C-alpha positions in Angstrom: 48.3 -37.5 -42.2 46.3 -39.6 -44.5 42.6 -39.0 -44.2 40.3 -42.0 -43.7 37.2 -42.6 -45.7 34.0 -44.6 -45.3 31.3 -45.7 -47.5 28.9 -48.1 -49.2 27.4 -46.3 -52.1 25.5 -48.5 -54.4 22.8 -51.0 -53.5 24.9 -53.4 -55.6 27.7 -53.2 -53.1 26.5 -56.0 -50.8 28.4 -58.8 -49.1 28.7 -60.5 -52.5 31.0 -57.7 -53.6 33.8 -59.1 -51.5 34.8 -60.0 -48.0 37.1 -56.9 -47.8 34.1 -54.5 -47.4 33.6 -53.2 -43.9 30.0 -53.3 -42.6 28.5 -50.0 -41.7 25.4 -48.5 -40.1 24.4 -44.9 -40.1 22.9 -43.5 -36.9 19.8 -41.4 -37.5 17.3 -41.5 -40.4 16.6 -37.9 -41.2 17.9 -35.4 -43.7 21.5 -35.3 -42.6 21.7 -39.1 -42.5 20.8 -39.0 -46.2 23.8 -36.7 -46.8 26.1 -39.0 -44.9 24.9 -41.8 -47.2 25.5 -39.6 -50.2 29.1 -39.1 -49.0 29.5 -42.9 -48.6 28.2 -43.4 -52.1 30.7 -41.0 -53.6 33.6 -42.7 -51.7 32.5 -46.2 -52.8 32.2 -45.0 -56.3 35.9 -44.3 -56.3 37.0 -47.4 -54.3 34.5 -49.8 -52.7 35.2 -49.9 -49.0 31.9 -50.3 -47.1 28.8 -52.4 -47.1 26.0 -50.4 -45.7 23.6 -52.4 -43.5 21.1 -49.6 -43.1 20.0 -46.7 -40.9 19.6 -47.2 -37.1 17.3 -44.7 -35.3 16.8 -45.7 -31.6 14.3 -42.8 -31.2 12.1 -43.9 -34.1 11.8 -47.6 -33.9 8.4 -47.5 -35.5 10.2 -46.7 -38.8 11.7 -50.2 -38.9 11.4 -51.5 -42.5 11.0 -48.1 -44.2 13.2 -47.3 -47.2 15.2 -44.1 -46.6 17.2 -42.7 -49.5 17.1 -46.2 -51.2 18.3 -48.0 -48.0 16.5 -49.8 -45.2 15.8 -48.4 -41.8 16.8 -51.3 -39.6 15.1 -50.0 -36.5 16.7 -49.6 -33.0 19.8 -51.1 -31.5 18.2 -54.5 -31.1 17.6 -54.7 -34.8 21.2 -54.5 -35.9 22.4 -57.7 -37.5 24.8 -59.9 -35.4 28.1 -59.4 -37.1 31.7 -59.7 -35.8 32.6 -56.1 -36.6 30.4 -53.2 -37.5 31.3 -49.6 -38.0 29.0 -46.6 -37.5 28.8 -43.1 -38.8 26.6 -40.5 -37.2 23.9 -38.9 -39.4 22.5 -36.7 -36.6 23.0 -33.0 -37.1 22.5 -31.6 -33.6 25.5 -31.8 -31.2 24.0 -33.1 -28.0 21.9 -36.0 -29.6 24.9 -36.7 -31.7 27.1 -37.1 -28.7 24.6 -39.2 -26.9 24.1 -41.7 -29.7 27.8 -41.9 -30.6 28.7 -42.6 -27.0 26.0 -45.3 -26.9 27.3 -46.9 -30.1 30.8 -47.1 -28.8 29.5 -48.5 -25.5 27.8 -51.3 -27.4 31.1 -52.1 -29.2 30.6 -50.5 -32.6 33.6 -48.9 -34.2 33.6 -45.2 -35.4 34.1 -44.7 -39.1 35.8 -41.5 -40.2 34.4 -40.3 -43.6 36.1 -37.8 -45.8 34.5 -36.9 -49.1 36.8 -37.3 -52.2 36.5 -33.7 -53.1 37.8 -32.4 -49.7 41.0 -30.2 -50.0 43.3 -31.0 -47.1 46.7 -29.6 -46.3 49.5 -31.5 -44.6 49.5 -31.8 -40.8 45.8 -31.9 -40.5 44.3 -34.1 -37.7 40.8 -35.6 -38.0 39.3 -37.4 -35.0 37.6 -40.8 -35.0 34.1 -40.8 -36.4 34.2 -37.3 -37.9 32.4 -36.8 -41.2 33.7 -34.2 -43.7 31.4 -33.4 -46.6 31.8 -32.4 -50.2 33.9 -29.3 -50.9 35.3 -28.7 -47.5 38.8 -27.2 -47.0 41.1 -28.1 -44.2 44.1 -25.8 -43.9 47.5 -26.6 -42.4 47.5 -27.7 -38.8 43.7 -27.7 -38.5 42.5 -30.1 -35.8 39.1 -31.7 -35.8 37.8 -33.6 -32.8 35.9 -36.8 -32.5 32.5 -37.3 -34.2 32.3 -33.9 -35.7 30.1 -33.1 -38.7 31.4 -30.8 -41.4 28.7 -30.1 -43.9 29.1 -29.0 -47.6 31.7 -26.4 -48.2 32.8 -25.8 -44.6 36.3 -24.3 -44.2 38.6 -24.8 -41.2 41.5 -22.4 -41.3 45.1 -22.8 -40.4 46.0 -23.7 -36.8 42.3 -23.8 -35.8 40.8 -26.5 -33.6 37.2 -27.9 -33.5 36.1 -29.8 -30.4 34.3 -33.1 -30.2 30.8 -33.5 -31.5 30.7 -30.1 -33.2 28.4 -29.5 -36.2 29.5 -27.1 -38.9 26.6 -26.3 -41.3 27.1 -25.6 -45.1 29.4 -22.7 -45.9 30.8 -22.2 -42.4 34.2 -20.6 -42.1 36.4 -21.0 -39.0 39.3 -18.7 -39.7 42.9 -19.1 -38.7 43.7 -20.0 -35.1 40.1 -20.0 -34.0 39.0 -22.4 -31.3 35.7 -24.2 -30.9 34.9 -26.1 -27.7 33.0 -29.4 -27.6 29.4 -29.6 -28.9 29.3 -26.3 -30.8 26.7 -25.7 -33.5 27.5 -23.3 -36.3 24.6 -22.3 -38.6 24.9 -22.1 -42.4 27.5 -19.5 -43.6 28.5 -18.5 -40.1 32.0 -17.1 -39.7 34.3 -17.3 -36.7 37.0 -14.6 -36.9 40.7 -15.3 -36.6 41.8 -16.3 -33.1 38.4 -16.1 -31.5 37.2 -18.8 -29.1 33.6 -20.2 -29.1 32.9 -22.0 -25.8 31.6 -25.5 -25.3 27.9 -25.9 -26.1 27.5 -22.7 -28.0 25.1 -22.1 -30.9 25.9 -19.6 -33.6 23.1 -18.6 -35.9 23.2 -18.7 -39.7 25.0 -15.9 -41.5 26.5 -14.6 -38.2 30.0 -13.1 -37.9 31.6 -13.8 -34.6 34.0 -11.0 -34.0 34.6 -11.5 -30.2 35.0 -14.7 -28.2 31.8 -16.4 -27.0 31.2 -17.7 -23.5 30.4 -21.4 -23.1 26.7 -22.3 -23.5 25.8 -19.0 -25.2 23.6 -18.5 -28.3 24.6 -15.7 -30.6 23.4 -14.3 -33.9 23.9 -11.4 -36.2 26.7 -9.3 -37.8 28.6 -8.8 -35.5 27.1 -11.7 -33.5 25.4 -10.8 -30.2 23.9 -12.9 -27.5 20.4 -14.2 -28.1 17.8 -15.9 -26.0 14.6 -17.4 -27.4 12.8 -16.3 -24.2 14.4 -12.8 -23.7 15.2 -11.9 -27.3 18.4 -10.4 -28.6 20.9 -8.8 -26.2 22.3 -5.5 -27.5 25.9 -6.2 -26.7 28.8 -8.0 -28.6 29.1 -11.7 -28.1 
């Protein structure tokens, strides 16, 4: 399938650049939102497609008027310009808040923008859900399936016949090996690896540099090599995940 892209890179790409540009907002105004804009800039540098209106952060309305990575913070939902059609990309790097704001944006009538960095290597028969953002250097192997509104950060790899649920966040360097399965709202820390054919249940958190050798129950937190269950209140559990 052809992979969609979104972006408005340079401040010069305003409405004066042409009526064909789609209007875009980025949800959130933190570090990951900057990376989403970086991705947009790189896409627009190849072929202008998007006019960025600014960042929208409903939880930080006081930031209205600030400049964030050379673009304005518009404020909350009520501060978005009244336009006929506006797309959104999510710059929130935590699964549950990501899901909440994406669902609210769609409820308000904004359209999800699917963004794929130009450097992404993608095989045939890859499926990418609406609103998913795939960062620089990612690799998508044959028959990989990405759900809606996922975030794949720099250099993430999704192996053949693997599936990633909705609202999942894959940090830089993550590897999801062949035929692995991630449920919805899974967070994988930097350089985490999910071994072939393993399942990670919905709502799980996998710590940075962890190696998941056995399947993980929904709602669990695991860390280590091999990954074991972990609780912030009880400490590490000495058993495989």
